[in-house]
C-alpha positions in Angstrom: 187.3 -90.3 59.0 185.1 -92.1 57.5 181.4 -91.0 57.6 178.6 -93.4 57.5 175.4 -91.4 55.6 171.9 -92.3 57.6 167.8 -90.8 56.3 166.9 -89.1 59.5 162.6 -88.5 59.6 162.7 -85.9 62.4 159.8 -83.8 62.9 159.6 -79.5 61.7 159.6 -77.9 64.7 162.8 -79.7 66.5 164.5 -79.2 63.7 164.6 -75.1 63.0 165.4 -76.2 67.3 168.1 -78.2 66.6 169.5 -75.7 63.7 168.9 -72.5 66.0 171.5 -74.1 69.0 174.1 -75.0 66.3 174.6 -72.1 64.9 174.7 -70.6 67.9 178.1 -72.9 68.5 178.8 -72.2 65.0 177.9 -75.9 63.7 176.8 -76.7 61.1 173.4 -79.3 61.0 174.9 -82.0 61.2 177.6 -80.8 63.1 175.3 -80.3 66.1 172.9 -83.3 65.4 176.1 -86.1 65.7 177.4 -84.0 68.9 174.4 -84.3 70.4 174.5 -87.7 69.9 177.9 -88.5 71.2 176.5 -86.9 74.3 174.0 -88.8 74.5 176.4 -91.8 73.5 179.5 -90.9 76.5 176.4 -90.4 79.0 174.9 -93.5 78.6 178.0 -95.9 78.2 179.0 -98.5 80.6 181.9 -98.7 82.4 184.0 -101.6 80.1 182.9 -99.7 77.3 185.8 -98.3 74.6 185.2 -93.6 74.6 183.8 -92.9 71.1 186.8 -91.2 68.7 186.6 -87.5 70.3 185.1 -84.3 67.8 188.6 -84.0 64.9 189.9 -79.9 65.3 189.6 -80.0 61.6 185.9 -80.8 61.4 184.3 -77.1 59.3 181.8 -75.6 60.4 179.0 -73.4 59.2 180.7 -70.3 57.7 183.7 -71.7 57.6 185.8 -71.9 54.5 186.3 -75.0 52.7 
């Protein structure tokens, strides 16, 4: 799946908290932000809209070799 790059301005304290959370979940910070956003979209989604694409199992997690 192609990914779109975006610039995100975020409070440093919030970023540090997300980084810690990502580390606990064995994800990259980017992966954690994407996970959080995906969960928020699913929660907000109206019943008649299609489901978002699932996480791909081959997404590289932080600390894994390429």
